[in-house]
VEXMIKOL-726647 format. One record per residue (C-alpha): x, y, z; residue in three letters. Coordinates in steps of 0.5 Angstrom, whole numbers. Layout:
BEGIN
{rec {X; Y; Z}; 'ALA'}
...
END
This chain:
BEGIN
{rec {-20; 39; -104}; 'MET'}
{rec {-28; 41; -106}; 'ASP'}
{rec {-31; 36; -100}; 'GLY'}
{rec {-29; 39; -93}; 'LEU'}
{rec {-33; 35; -88}; 'SER'}
{rec {-29; 29; -84}; 'LYS'}
{rec {-32; 24; -82}; 'THR'}
{rec {-34; 25; -76}; 'GLU'}
{rec {-37; 32; -78}; 'GLN'}
{rec {-42; 28; -82}; 'ILE'}
{rec {-43; 23; -76}; 'ALA'}
{rec {-45; 29; -72}; 'ASN'}
{rec {-49; 32; -77}; 'ARG'}
{rec {-53; 26; -78}; 'CYS'}
{rec {-55; 25; -70}; 'SER'}
{rec {-56; 33; -69}; 'LYS'}
{rec {-61; 32; -75}; 'ILE'}
{rec {-64; 25; -73}; 'GLU'}
{rec {-62; 21; -79}; 'ALA'}
{rec {-62; 14; -79}; 'ARG'}
{rec {-57; 12; -85}; 'ALA'}
{rec {-52; 16; -89}; 'CYS'}
{rec {-49; 14; -96}; 'ALA'}
{rec {-41; 16; -98}; 'LEU'}
{rec {-40; 17; -105}; 'THR'}
{rec {-34; 20; -106}; 'ASP'}
{rec {-31; 22; -113}; 'HIS'}
{rec {-28; 16; -116}; 'GLY'}
{rec {-25; 13; -110}; 'ASN'}
{rec {-27; 10; -103}; 'ILE'}
{rec {-21; 11; -99}; 'ALA'}
{rec {-26; 14; -93}; 'GLY'}
{rec {-30; 8; -93}; 'ALA'}
{rec {-26; 5; -87}; 'VAL'}
{rec {-27; 11; -83}; 'LYS'}
{rec {-34; 13; -85}; 'PHE'}
{rec {-36; 6; -84}; 'HIS'}
{rec {-33; 6; -77}; 'ALA'}
{rec {-36; 13; -75}; 'ASP'}
{rec {-43; 12; -77}; 'MET'}
{rec {-43; 6; -73}; 'LEU'}
{rec {-41; 10; -67}; 'LYS'}
{rec {-47; 14; -68}; 'ASN'}
{rec {-52; 8; -69}; 'ASN'}
{rec {-53; 10; -76}; 'ILE'}
{rec {-53; 5; -81}; 'LYS'}
{rec {-47; 6; -86}; 'PRO'}
{rec {-48; 6; -94}; 'ILE'}
{rec {-42; 5; -98}; 'LEU'}
{rec {-41; 8; -105}; 'GLY'}
{rec {-38; 11; -110}; 'CYS'}
{rec {-39; 17; -115}; 'GLU'}
{rec {-36; 14; -121}; 'LEU'}
{rec {-33; 18; -127}; 'TYR'}
{rec {-36; 15; -134}; 'ILE'}
{rec {-33; 17; -140}; 'CYS'}
{rec {-37; 17; -147}; 'ASP'}
{rec {-32; 12; -151}; 'GLN'}
{rec {-29; 5; -148}; 'ASN'}
{rec {-24; 8; -143}; 'PRO'}
{rec {-18; 5; -146}; 'SER'}
{rec {-18; 11; -152}; 'VAL'}
{rec {-14; 16; -148}; 'GLN'}
{rec {-15; 21; -152}; 'GLU'}
{rec {-18; 28; -152}; 'THR'}
{rec {-24; 26; -155}; 'SER'}
{rec {-26; 22; -150}; 'ASN'}
{rec {-24; 26; -144}; 'ARG'}
{rec {-31; 29; -142}; 'LYS'}
{rec {-33; 26; -136}; 'LEU'}
{rec {-40; 25; -133}; 'SER'}
{rec {-42; 22; -126}; 'HIS'}
{rec {-46; 15; -124}; 'PHE'}
{rec {-47; 13; -117}; 'ILE'}
{rec {-47; 6; -115}; 'VAL'}
{rec {-49; 3; -107}; 'LEU'}
{rec {-47; -3; -104}; 'ALA'}
{rec {-53; -6; -102}; 'LYS'}
{rec {-49; -11; -98}; 'ASN'}
{rec {-42; -15; -96}; 'TYR'}
{rec {-42; -18; -104}; 'LYS'}
{rec {-43; -11; -106}; 'GLY'}
{rec {-38; -8; -103}; 'TRP'}
{rec {-33; -13; -106}; 'LYS'}
{rec {-36; -12; -112}; 'ASN'}
{rec {-35; -4; -110}; 'LEU'}
{rec {-28; -5; -109}; 'ILE'}
{rec {-27; -9; -116}; 'ARG'}
{rec {-31; -3; -120}; 'ILE'}
{rec {-26; 2; -117}; 'VAL'}
{rec {-20; -1; -118}; 'SER'}
{rec {-22; -3; -125}; 'GLU'}
{rec {-23; 4; -126}; 'SER'}
{rec {-16; 5; -124}; 'ASN'}
{rec {-14; 0; -129}; 'ARG'}
{rec {-7; 4; -133}; 'PRO'}
{rec {-10; 4; -139}; 'ASP'}
{rec {-17; 6; -137}; 'TYR'}
{rec {-14; 12; -133}; 'PHE'}
{rec {-14; 19; -136}; 'TYR'}
{rec {-14; 24; -131}; 'HIS'}
{rec {-19; 22; -127}; 'ARG'}
{rec {-20; 14; -126}; 'PRO'}
{rec {-26; 12; -131}; 'ARG'}
{rec {-31; 7; -134}; 'LEU'}
{rec {-36; 7; -140}; 'ASP'}
{rec {-43; 4; -139}; 'ILE'}
{rec {-41; -2; -143}; 'ASN'}
{rec {-35; -4; -138}; 'THR'}
{rec {-39; -3; -132}; 'LEU'}
{rec {-44; -7; -134}; 'LYS'}
{rec {-39; -13; -135}; 'GLU'}
{rec {-36; -12; -128}; 'ILE'}
{rec {-42; -10; -124}; 'VAL'}
{rec {-45; -15; -119}; 'ASP'}
{rec {-53; -13; -121}; 'PRO'}
{rec {-56; -17; -116}; 'HIS'}
{rec {-52; -14; -110}; 'ASN'}
{rec {-51; -6; -113}; 'MET'}
{rec {-56; -1; -114}; 'LEU'}
{rec {-55; 5; -118}; 'ALA'}
{rec {-57; 12; -117}; 'VAL'}
{rec {-58; 18; -124}; 'VAL'}
{rec {-60; 24; -125}; 'GLY'}
{rec {-57; 30; -121}; 'HIS'}
{rec {-53; 36; -125}; 'LEU'}
{rec {-47; 32; -128}; 'GLY'}
{rec {-49; 25; -128}; 'SER'}
{rec {-49; 21; -134}; 'THR'}
{rec {-57; 22; -135}; 'LEU'}
{rec {-57; 29; -134}; 'ALA'}
{rec {-52; 30; -139}; 'SER'}
{rec {-55; 26; -145}; 'SER'}
{rec {-61; 30; -144}; 'ILE'}
{rec {-59; 37; -143}; 'ILE'}
{rec {-56; 41; -149}; 'ASP'}
{rec {-50; 46; -150}; 'GLU'}
{rec {-55; 52; -148}; 'ASN'}
{rec {-57; 49; -141}; 'ASP'}
{rec {-64; 47; -143}; 'THR'}
{rec {-67; 40; -143}; 'ILE'}
{rec {-67; 37; -150}; 'LYS'}
{rec {-74; 37; -153}; 'LYS'}
{rec {-74; 29; -154}; 'ASP'}
{rec {-71; 28; -147}; 'TYR'}
{rec {-77; 23; -146}; 'MET'}
{rec {-74; 19; -152}; 'ASN'}
{rec {-66; 19; -149}; 'ILE'}
{rec {-68; 19; -142}; 'GLY'}
{rec {-73; 12; -143}; 'SER'}
{rec {-67; 9; -147}; 'ASN'}
{rec {-61; 11; -142}; 'PHE'}
{rec {-65; 8; -136}; 'ILE'}
{rec {-67; 2; -139}; 'GLY'}
{rec {-60; 0; -141}; 'SER'}
{rec {-58; 1; -134}; 'ILE'}
{rec {-64; -3; -132}; 'LYS'}
{rec {-62; -8; -136}; 'ASP'}
{rec {-55; -8; -132}; 'ILE'}
{rec {-57; -8; -125}; 'PHE'}
{rec {-65; -10; -125}; 'GLY'}
{rec {-71; -6; -125}; 'ASN'}
{rec {-72; -5; -118}; 'ASP'}
{rec {-64; -3; -117}; 'ASN'}
{rec {-64; 3; -121}; 'VAL'}
{rec {-67; 10; -118}; 'PHE'}
{rec {-67; 17; -120}; 'LEU'}
{rec {-64; 22; -117}; 'GLU'}
{rec {-68; 29; -116}; 'ALA'}
{rec {-64; 35; -113}; 'GLN'}
{rec {-67; 41; -111}; 'LEU'}
{rec {-62; 44; -105}; 'MET'}
{rec {-60; 50; -109}; 'ASP'}
{rec {-65; 51; -114}; 'LYS'}
{rec {-66; 59; -113}; 'ASP'}
{rec {-59; 59; -116}; 'ASN'}
{rec {-59; 54; -121}; 'ILE'}
{rec {-66; 55; -124}; 'PRO'}
{rec {-64; 49; -128}; 'LEU'}
{rec {-64; 44; -123}; 'GLN'}
{rec {-72; 46; -123}; 'ILE'}
{rec {-73; 44; -130}; 'SER'}
{rec {-68; 37; -129}; 'LEU'}
{rec {-72; 35; -123}; 'THR'}
{rec {-79; 36; -127}; 'GLY'}
{rec {-75; 31; -133}; 'ALA'}
{rec {-73; 27; -128}; 'ILE'}
{rec {-80; 26; -125}; 'ARG'}
{rec {-83; 25; -132}; 'ASP'}
{rec {-78; 20; -133}; 'LEU'}
{rec {-80; 17; -127}; 'GLY'}
{rec {-87; 16; -128}; 'LYS'}
{rec {-85; 14; -136}; 'GLU'}
{rec {-80; 8; -134}; 'THR'}
{rec {-84; 6; -128}; 'ASN'}
{rec {-77; 8; -124}; 'THR'}
{rec {-77; 11; -117}; 'LYS'}
{rec {-75; 18; -115}; 'VAL'}
{rec {-71; 19; -109}; 'ILE'}
{rec {-69; 26; -107}; 'CYS'}
{rec {-61; 28; -105}; 'THR'}
{rec {-57; 34; -103}; 'PRO'}
{rec {-50; 35; -106}; 'ASP'}
{rec {-47; 36; -99}; 'ALA'}
{rec {-40; 38; -99}; 'HIS'}
{rec {-39; 40; -92}; 'TYR'}
{rec {-44; 38; -85}; 'ALA'}
{rec {-46; 44; -83}; 'GLU'}
{rec {-49; 51; -87}; 'LYS'}
{rec {-44; 55; -83}; 'ASP'}
{rec {-38; 51; -86}; 'ASP'}
{rec {-39; 54; -93}; 'ALA'}
{rec {-34; 60; -92}; 'MET'}
{rec {-29; 54; -90}; 'ASP'}
{rec {-30; 51; -96}; 'GLN'}
{rec {-28; 56; -100}; 'ARG'}
{rec {-22; 57; -97}; 'ILE'}
{rec {-21; 50; -100}; 'LEU'}
{rec {-23; 51; -106}; 'LEU'}
{rec {-18; 58; -107}; 'CYS'}
{rec {-13; 53; -105}; 'ASN'}
{rec {-15; 48; -111}; 'ASN'}
{rec {-16; 53; -116}; 'LEU'}
{rec {-10; 57; -114}; 'LYS'}
{rec {-14; 64; -113}; 'THR'}
{rec {-17; 68; -108}; 'THR'}
{rec {-23; 70; -105}; 'LEU'}
{rec {-22; 78; -108}; 'ASN'}
{rec {-20; 75; -115}; 'LYS'}
{rec {-26; 70; -115}; 'ILE'}
{rec {-32; 76; -113}; 'ASN'}
{rec {-28; 81; -118}; 'SER'}
{rec {-30; 75; -124}; 'LYS'}
{rec {-37; 74; -121}; 'ILE'}
{rec {-39; 81; -121}; 'GLN'}
{rec {-36; 81; -128}; 'ASN'}
{rec {-40; 76; -130}; 'HIS'}
{rec {-34; 71; -131}; 'GLU'}
{rec {-34; 64; -131}; 'SER'}
{rec {-31; 61; -125}; 'ILE'}
{rec {-29; 54; -123}; 'GLY'}
{rec {-34; 51; -119}; 'MET'}
{rec {-37; 57; -118}; 'GLY'}
{rec {-44; 54; -115}; 'CYS'}
{rec {-40; 54; -108}; 'PHE'}
{rec {-38; 61; -108}; 'PHE'}
{rec {-45; 63; -110}; 'LEU'}
{rec {-48; 59; -105}; 'SER'}
{rec {-49; 56; -98}; 'ASP'}
{rec {-53; 50; -99}; 'ASN'}
{rec {-48; 45; -100}; 'TYR'}
{rec {-49; 42; -93}; 'HIS'}
{rec {-52; 36; -90}; 'ILE'}
{rec {-60; 39; -90}; 'PRO'}
{rec {-65; 37; -84}; 'SER'}
{rec {-71; 34; -85}; 'GLN'}
{rec {-75; 40; -85}; 'GLU'}
{rec {-70; 43; -91}; 'GLU'}
{rec {-72; 36; -95}; 'ILE'}
{rec {-79; 37; -94}; 'SER'}
{rec {-80; 44; -97}; 'ASP'}
{rec {-76; 42; -103}; 'LEU'}
{rec {-79; 35; -105}; 'HIS'}
{rec {-85; 31; -104}; 'THR'}
{rec {-87; 26; -99}; 'ASP'}
{rec {-86; 20; -104}; 'GLU'}
{rec {-79; 22; -106}; 'GLU'}
{rec {-77; 22; -99}; 'ILE'}
{rec {-81; 16; -98}; 'ASP'}
{rec {-76; 12; -103}; 'ASN'}
{rec {-70; 15; -102}; 'THR'}
{rec {-71; 11; -95}; 'ASN'}
{rec {-73; 5; -98}; 'ILE'}
{rec {-66; 6; -101}; 'VAL'}
{rec {-63; 6; -94}; 'ALA'}
{rec {-68; 0; -93}; 'ASP'}
{rec {-65; -5; -98}; 'MET'}
{rec {-58; -3; -96}; 'CYS'}
{rec {-57; -8; -91}; 'GLU'}
{rec {-52; -8; -84}; 'HIS'}
{rec {-46; -11; -85}; 'TYR'}
{rec {-39; -11; -83}; 'ASP'}
{rec {-33; -9; -88}; 'ILE'}
{rec {-27; -10; -82}; 'LEU'}
{rec {-23; -16; -81}; 'ASP'}
{rec {-18; -20; -77}; 'LYS'}
{rec {-11; -19; -80}; 'PRO'}
{rec {-9; -24; -86}; 'HIS'}
{rec {-2; -25; -84}; 'LEU'}
{rec {2; -29; -90}; 'PRO'}
{rec {4; -36; -88}; 'SER'}
{rec {12; -36; -88}; 'PHE'}
{rec {16; -42; -92}; 'ASP'}
{rec {19; -45; -86}; 'CYS'}
{rec {23; -51; -87}; 'PRO'}
{rec {19; -58; -88}; 'LYS'}
{rec {21; -60; -81}; 'GLU'}
{rec {18; -54; -78}; 'TYR'}
{rec {11; -50; -77}; 'ASN'}
{rec {12; -42; -76}; 'SER'}
{rec {12; -43; -68}; 'ASP'}
{rec {17; -48; -68}; 'GLU'}
{rec {22; -44; -74}; 'TYR'}
{rec {21; -38; -70}; 'LEU'}
{rec {24; -42; -63}; 'ARG'}
{rec {30; -45; -67}; 'GLN'}
{rec {32; -38; -70}; 'LEU'}
{rec {32; -36; -63}; 'CYS'}
{rec {36; -42; -60}; 'ARG'}
{rec {41; -40; -66}; 'ASP'}
{rec {42; -33; -64}; 'GLY'}
{rec {43; -35; -57}; 'TRP'}
{rec {48; -39; -59}; 'ARG'}
{rec {52; -34; -62}; 'GLU'}
{rec {49; -27; -58}; 'LYS'}
{rec {48; -30; -51}; 'ILE'}
{rec {52; -36; -49}; 'GLN'}
{rec {59; -34; -50}; 'ASN'}
{rec {58; -26; -49}; 'ASN'}
{rec {54; -26; -43}; 'ILE'}
{rec {56; -28; -37}; 'PRO'}
{rec {53; -35; -34}; 'LYS'}
{rec {50; -31; -28}; 'GLU'}
{rec {47; -26; -32}; 'ASP'}
{rec {44; -31; -37}; 'GLN'}
{rec {38; -33; -33}; 'GLU'}
{rec {35; -26; -34}; 'ALA'}
{rec {35; -27; -42}; 'TYR'}
{rec {33; -34; -41}; 'ALA'}
{rec {26; -31; -37}; 'GLN'}
{rec {25; -26; -42}; 'ARG'}
{rec {26; -30; -48}; 'ILE'}
{rec {21; -34; -45}; 'LYS'}
{rec {16; -29; -43}; 'SER'}
{rec {17; -25; -50}; 'GLU'}
{rec {15; -32; -55}; 'LEU'}
{rec {9; -33; -50}; 'GLU'}
{rec {6; -27; -52}; 'VAL'}
{rec {8; -26; -59}; 'LEU'}
{rec {6; -33; -61}; 'GLN'}
{rec {-1; -33; -56}; 'GLY'}
{rec {-2; -28; -61}; 'ALA'}
{rec {0; -31; -67}; 'GLY'}
{rec {5; -27; -69}; 'LEU'}
{rec {10; -32; -71}; 'SER'}
{rec {10; -31; -79}; 'SER'}
{rec {10; -23; -78}; 'TYR'}
{rec {17; -24; -75}; 'PHE'}
{rec {19; -30; -79}; 'LEU'}
{rec {18; -25; -85}; 'ILE'}
{rec {21; -19; -82}; 'VAL'}
{rec {28; -23; -81}; 'GLN'}
{rec {27; -25; -88}; 'ASP'}
{rec {27; -18; -91}; 'ILE'}
{rec {33; -16; -86}; 'VAL'}
{rec {37; -22; -88}; 'LYS'}
{rec {36; -22; -95}; 'HIS'}
{rec {39; -14; -95}; 'VAL'}
{rec {45; -17; -91}; 'LYS'}
{rec {46; -23; -96}; 'ASP'}
{rec {46; -18; -101}; 'GLN'}
{rec {52; -15; -98}; 'GLY'}
{rec {48; -8; -96}; 'TRP'}
{rec {47; -5; -89}; 'LEU'}
{rec {41; -5; -86}; 'PRO'}
{rec {39; 0; -80}; 'GLY'}
{rec {41; -3; -73}; 'PRO'}
{rec {34; -2; -70}; 'GLY'}
{rec {29; 4; -70}; 'ARG'}
{rec {24; 6; -65}; 'GLY'}
{rec {20; 1; -59}; 'SER'}
{rec {22; -5; -63}; 'ALA'}
{rec {29; -5; -61}; 'ALA'}
{rec {27; -7; -54}; 'GLY'}
{rec {25; -13; -57}; 'CYS'}
{rec {30; -20; -55}; 'LEU'}
{rec {27; -24; -60}; 'VAL'}
{rec {28; -19; -66}; 'SER'}
{rec {35; -18; -63}; 'TYR'}
{rec {36; -26; -62}; 'LEU'}
{rec {33; -27; -70}; 'ILE'}
{rec {37; -21; -73}; 'GLY'}
{rec {32; -16; -74}; 'ILE'}
{rec {36; -11; -70}; 'THR'}
{rec {43; -11; -67}; 'SER'}
{rec {41; -8; -61}; 'ILE'}
{rec {41; -12; -54}; 'ASN'}
{rec {35; -9; -51}; 'PRO'}
{rec {38; -12; -43}; 'ILE'}
{rec {44; -9; -44}; 'LYS'}
{rec {40; -2; -45}; 'TYR'}
{rec {34; -3; -41}; 'ASN'}
{rec {30; -3; -47}; 'LEU'}
{rec {22; -5; -45}; 'LEU'}
{rec {19; -11; -49}; 'PHE'}
{rec {12; -7; -47}; 'GLU'}
{rec {14; -1; -50}; 'ARG'}
{rec {14; -5; -56}; 'PHE'}
{rec {8; -10; -56}; 'TYR'}
{rec {4; -11; -50}; 'ASN'}
{rec {-2; -17; -50}; 'ALA'}
{rec {-7; -12; -47}; 'GLY'}
{rec {-8; -8; -53}; 'ARG'}
{rec {-12; -15; -56}; 'ASN'}
{rec {-19; -17; -56}; 'THR'}
{rec {-22; -23; -57}; 'LYS'}
{rec {-25; -20; -64}; 'ASP'}
{rec {-18; -17; -66}; 'ARG'}
{rec {-10; -18; -65}; 'ILE'}
{rec {-6; -12; -65}; 'SER'}
{rec {0; -12; -70}; 'MET'}
{rec {7; -10; -68}; 'PRO'}
{rec {11; -5; -71}; 'ASP'}
{rec {18; -6; -74}; 'ILE'}
{rec {21; 0; -78}; 'ASP'}
{rec {26; -4; -83}; 'ILE'}
{rec {31; 1; -85}; 'ASP'}
{rec {35; 0; -92}; 'VAL'}
{rec {39; 4; -96}; 'PRO'}
{rec {35; 9; -100}; 'ILE'}
{rec {38; 7; -107}; 'ASN'}
{rec {36; -1; -105}; 'LYS'}
{rec {29; 0; -103}; 'ARG'}
{rec {26; -1; -109}; 'GLU'}
{rec {30; -8; -110}; 'TYR'}
{rec {28; -10; -103}; 'VAL'}
{rec {21; -9; -104}; 'ILE'}
{rec {22; -13; -111}; 'GLU'}
{rec {24; -18; -107}; 'TYR'}
{rec {18; -18; -103}; 'ILE'}
{rec {14; -18; -109}; 'LYS'}
{rec {17; -24; -112}; 'SER'}
{rec {17; -28; -106}; 'LYS'}
{rec {9; -27; -103}; 'TYR'}
{rec {7; -26; -110}; 'GLY'}
{rec {6; -19; -114}; 'ARG'}
{rec {-2; -19; -113}; 'ASP'}
{rec {-1; -20; -106}; 'LYS'}
{rec {4; -14; -104}; 'VAL'}
{rec {4; -7; -105}; 'SER'}
{rec {5; 0; -103}; 'GLN'}
{rec {0; 4; -101}; 'MET'}
{rec {-3; 12; -102}; 'ILE'}
{rec {-3; 17; -96}; 'THR'}
{rec {-6; 23; -95}; 'PHE'}
{rec {-2; 29; -94}; 'ASN'}
{rec {-6; 34; -89}; 'THR'}
{rec {-7; 42; -88}; 'MET'}
{rec {-3; 43; -81}; 'LYS'}
{rec {-1; 49; -77}; 'GLY'}
{rec {3; 53; -81}; 'ARG'}
{rec {1; 51; -88}; 'GLY'}
{rec {-7; 52; -86}; 'ALA'}
{rec {-6; 59; -83}; 'LEU'}
{rec {-2; 61; -89}; 'LYS'}
{rec {-8; 58; -94}; 'ASP'}
{rec {-13; 62; -90}; 'VAL'}
{rec {-9; 69; -90}; 'LEU'}
{rec {-8; 68; -98}; 'ARG'}
{rec {-15; 66; -100}; 'ALA'}
{rec {-16; 73; -97}; 'TYR'}
{rec {-11; 76; -100}; 'ASP'}
{rec {-10; 83; -96}; 'ASN'}
{rec {-4; 81; -92}; 'ILE'}
{rec {3; 82; -95}; 'SER'}
{rec {7; 76; -96}; 'PHE'}
{rec {13; 78; -91}; 'GLU'}
{rec {8; 79; -85}; 'GLU'}
{rec {5; 72; -87}; 'MET'}
{rec {12; 69; -86}; 'ASN'}
{rec {13; 74; -80}; 'ARG'}
{rec {6; 71; -77}; 'ILE'}
{rec {7; 63; -79}; 'THR'}
{rec {14; 63; -76}; 'LYS'}
{rec {11; 63; -70}; 'HIS'}
{rec {8; 57; -71}; 'ILE'}
{rec {12; 50; -70}; 'PRO'}
{rec {13; 44; -74}; 'ASP'}
{rec {8; 39; -72}; 'GLU'}
{rec {14; 34; -70}; 'ALA'}
{rec {18; 39; -65}; 'LYS'}
{rec {11; 39; -61}; 'ILE'}
{rec {9; 32; -62}; 'ALA'}
{rec {8; 29; -55}; 'ASP'}
{rec {4; 36; -53}; 'GLU'}
{rec {0; 35; -59}; 'LEU'}
{rec {-2; 28; -56}; 'GLN'}
{rec {-3; 31; -49}; 'GLU'}
{rec {-7; 36; -51}; 'MET'}
{rec {-11; 31; -55}; 'LYS'}
{rec {-12; 26; -49}; 'ASP'}
{rec {-14; 32; -45}; 'ASP'}
{rec {-19; 35; -50}; 'THR'}
{rec {-20; 30; -55}; 'GLY'}
{rec {-17; 34; -61}; 'GLU'}
{rec {-11; 37; -62}; 'SER'}
{rec {-8; 43; -66}; 'SER'}
{rec {-2; 46; -67}; 'ILE'}
{rec {-4; 53; -68}; 'ILE'}
{rec {-8; 53; -61}; 'ARG'}
{rec {-2; 50; -58}; 'TRP'}
{rec {2; 56; -61}; 'ALA'}
{rec {-3; 61; -58}; 'LEU'}
{rec {-3; 58; -51}; 'GLU'}
{rec {5; 58; -51}; 'ASN'}
{rec {8; 63; -56}; 'ASN'}
{rec {3; 68; -53}; 'VAL'}
{rec {8; 74; -53}; 'ASP'}
{rec {10; 73; -60}; 'THR'}
{rec {3; 72; -63}; 'LEU'}
{rec {-1; 76; -59}; 'LYS'}
{rec {0; 82; -64}; 'GLU'}
{rec {-4; 78; -68}; 'TRP'}
{rec {-9; 73; -65}; 'CYS'}
{rec {-9; 71; -57}; 'TYR'}
{rec {-14; 68; -52}; 'ILE'}
{rec {-18; 72; -48}; 'ASN'}
{rec {-20; 71; -41}; 'GLU'}
{rec {-26; 67; -43}; 'GLU'}
{rec {-22; 62; -47}; 'GLY'}
{rec {-24; 65; -55}; 'ALA'}
{rec {-20; 68; -59}; 'LEU'}
{rec {-19; 75; -60}; 'ALA'}
{rec {-15; 80; -64}; 'GLY'}
{rec {-14; 83; -71}; 'PRO'}
{rec {-14; 76; -74}; 'LEU'}
{rec {-18; 72; -70}; 'ALA'}
{rec {-23; 70; -74}; 'LYS'}
{rec {-17; 68; -79}; 'ARG'}
{rec {-14; 63; -74}; 'PHE'}
{rec {-20; 61; -72}; 'GLU'}
{rec {-22; 59; -79}; 'GLN'}
{rec {-15; 56; -80}; 'ALA'}
{rec {-16; 51; -73}; 'ILE'}
{rec {-22; 48; -76}; 'ARG'}
{rec {-18; 47; -83}; 'LEU'}
{rec {-13; 43; -79}; 'GLU'}
{rec {-12; 36; -81}; 'GLY'}
{rec {-17; 37; -87}; 'THR'}
{rec {-14; 32; -93}; 'LYS'}
{rec {-10; 37; -98}; 'SER'}
{rec {-7; 32; -103}; 'ASN'}
{rec {-6; 24; -104}; 'GLN'}
{rec {1; 21; -105}; 'SER'}
{rec {4; 15; -105}; 'LYS'}
{rec {6; 13; -97}; 'HIS'}
{rec {14; 13; -96}; 'ALA'}
{rec {15; 7; -92}; 'ALA'}
{rec {9; 3; -92}; 'GLY'}
{rec {9; -4; -96}; 'VAL'}
{rec {2; -8; -96}; 'LEU'}
{rec {3; -16; -96}; 'ILE'}
{rec {-3; -20; -95}; 'SER'}
{rec {-4; -28; -96}; 'SER'}
{rec {-10; -26; -101}; 'GLN'}
{rec {-11; -22; -107}; 'GLY'}
{rec {-10; -15; -105}; 'LEU'}
{rec {-16; -14; -111}; 'ALA'}
{rec {-21; -18; -106}; 'ASP'}
{rec {-19; -14; -100}; 'MET'}
{rec {-18; -6; -102}; 'CYS'}
{rec {-19; -2; -108}; 'PRO'}
{rec {-13; -1; -112}; 'MET'}
{rec {-11; 6; -116}; 'VAL'}
{rec {-7; 8; -121}; 'TYR'}
{rec {-1; 13; -118}; 'ASP'}
{rec {0; 18; -123}; 'THR'}
{rec {7; 21; -121}; 'ARG'}
{rec {10; 14; -120}; 'ASN'}
{rec {7; 11; -125}; 'LYS'}
{rec {4; 5; -121}; 'GLN'}
{rec {-2; 1; -118}; 'THR'}
{rec {-2; 2; -111}; 'ILE'}
{rec {-7; 0; -105}; 'ALA'}
{rec {-12; 6; -105}; 'GLY'}
{rec {-13; 7; -98}; 'MET'}
{rec {-8; 9; -92}; 'GLU'}
{rec {-5; 5; -87}; 'MET'}
{rec {-10; 5; -82}; 'GLN'}
{rec {-15; 3; -86}; 'ASP'}
{rec {-12; -2; -90}; 'LEU'}
{rec {-10; -5; -83}; 'GLU'}
{rec {-17; -5; -80}; 'ALA'}
{rec {-19; -9; -86}; 'ILE'}
{rec {-14; -15; -85}; 'GLY'}
{rec {-8; -12; -89}; 'GLY'}
{rec {-1; -13; -86}; 'ILE'}
{rec {3; -7; -86}; 'LYS'}
{rec {10; -7; -86}; 'PHE'}
{rec {15; -1; -87}; 'ASP'}
{rec {20; -1; -91}; 'ILE'}
{rec {24; 6; -90}; 'LEU'}
{rec {30; 8; -95}; 'GLY'}
{rec {36; 12; -90}; 'VAL'}
{rec {40; 16; -94}; 'ALA'}
{rec {45; 15; -88}; 'MET'}
{rec {46; 8; -90}; 'LEU'}
{rec {48; 10; -97}; 'ASP'}
{rec {53; 14; -95}; 'LYS'}
{rec {56; 10; -89}; 'ILE'}
{rec {56; 4; -95}; 'MET'}
{rec {60; 9; -100}; 'THR'}
{rec {65; 11; -94}; 'ILE'}
{rec {66; 3; -93}; 'SER'}
{rec {67; 1; -100}; 'ASP'}
{rec {72; 7; -101}; 'PHE'}
{rec {75; 5; -95}; 'LEU'}
{rec {76; -2; -97}; 'LYS'}
{rec {79; 0; -104}; 'ASN'}
{rec {84; 4; -101}; 'GLY'}
{rec {81; 11; -104}; 'GLU'}
END
């Protein structure tokens, strides 16, 4: 909630300033890496993947107040092996015995897990481990900074190697933070003393300079305050959290001209050396579908066909008139041709096994949700209980081979409904069958949407009553109610907005505050607020555990994606969102807990027991 930019905005800004490479170093996580990687490549910009790690003073297993203070340490992956090492580093920082308010490591623990040949270290900015060691409690450079800093840099070079360590100078906000000037002087001195290259970086928390005000809305939300309260504290010279962002609009991605005004040619050249040391590599991967343990006389294709034959005898042979069976025969033949041609037999065997386990326990699975009910294979092998031909349901709506390319197979999407009180038992069964290191739930990011985004903006400005705020936002519909219309808007314009849709379709109810004028621009007394809320729609607001998704892989997940600690549920889960996990080879299965199934089971038990 202090980083505003979406990855496509970063890509657009980099294209605008003609940057040829860009590094993403989120605090303590790499959850944005996949989309960032893709959006950079679309714009012919080299993506550099890294992380701004949290570093504690003592061993991270010491989870006490005395070891809560954290500094920052940037690591960058030089190549694909470095990317794999980055995954491991972030996963280690999220170990339950290390996680304490934040995922964290100490320098000694980092030394044990870093791959020095394939990683770069960047240290020096305010808040970094190096800066924290040479700045005293009065925000001045310590007199013995050369000795302290040289020893620290030497210890880092012992870990990463002489050529893989860079010092970092930041001057983008020197007029508001004079300490940046004295710190940069110290960094330049240390660079000469230790023969270490100094690079120059911004502290970019948003893409364009004009985005600063939008970021402040996020910060108000994060700090649970308002702009008026922040301004009052500033006027009274009171300390405020993340105060630099409220005092300056210099936390954007600077142009080459802006950087040239602040830094030496040598520092700019050194920064380009970092870009050159990081290779072009691809983190995307084909699906790693786990193999299903078939009876030994079958392979997965043969076993799926055998299950279809068993289902045919049970559900078609004696239940469908013979003159109608040809349509079923042709349908099953064409479906198997498409599904097995895409190598998806194991996927269907895994899903049917999960549903079979639910039934074997005497629990009630759902009859079939969404487009999966259009698949005759699913019906015959027991995944669904709906005859798709009887109800004229289309297989192509569920799966179409035209979505596949020579490099990538599109995975089906079958939702498995189970009683909500049995869901954890079902997940436990999957872990026991495929390996605990290969099965995990995953994170999801909640985003600012329509009504919520507008409320956040109005609340931050604090000049509209709670009652009027509700009167305004009640005319902004829920996303689910206009999902199809939003998709049409996205298809037509390339983007969608719930608020914009409401302004176009609820004209009379909103015109008191905002409306679209003849030129297509927003007008009215709250036009600026509505514009800001529209810009903020889609911004990530908080992290949680995905309600349904379960990741199953043929390889250990720790080698494929970061594993992060979910503090609410006290468990380690995959640290990327569903679409990103699938893009790097993960296979997602949706196990949905449905309370109605619990109720039906309860009623059934009452009836069986005569209650």
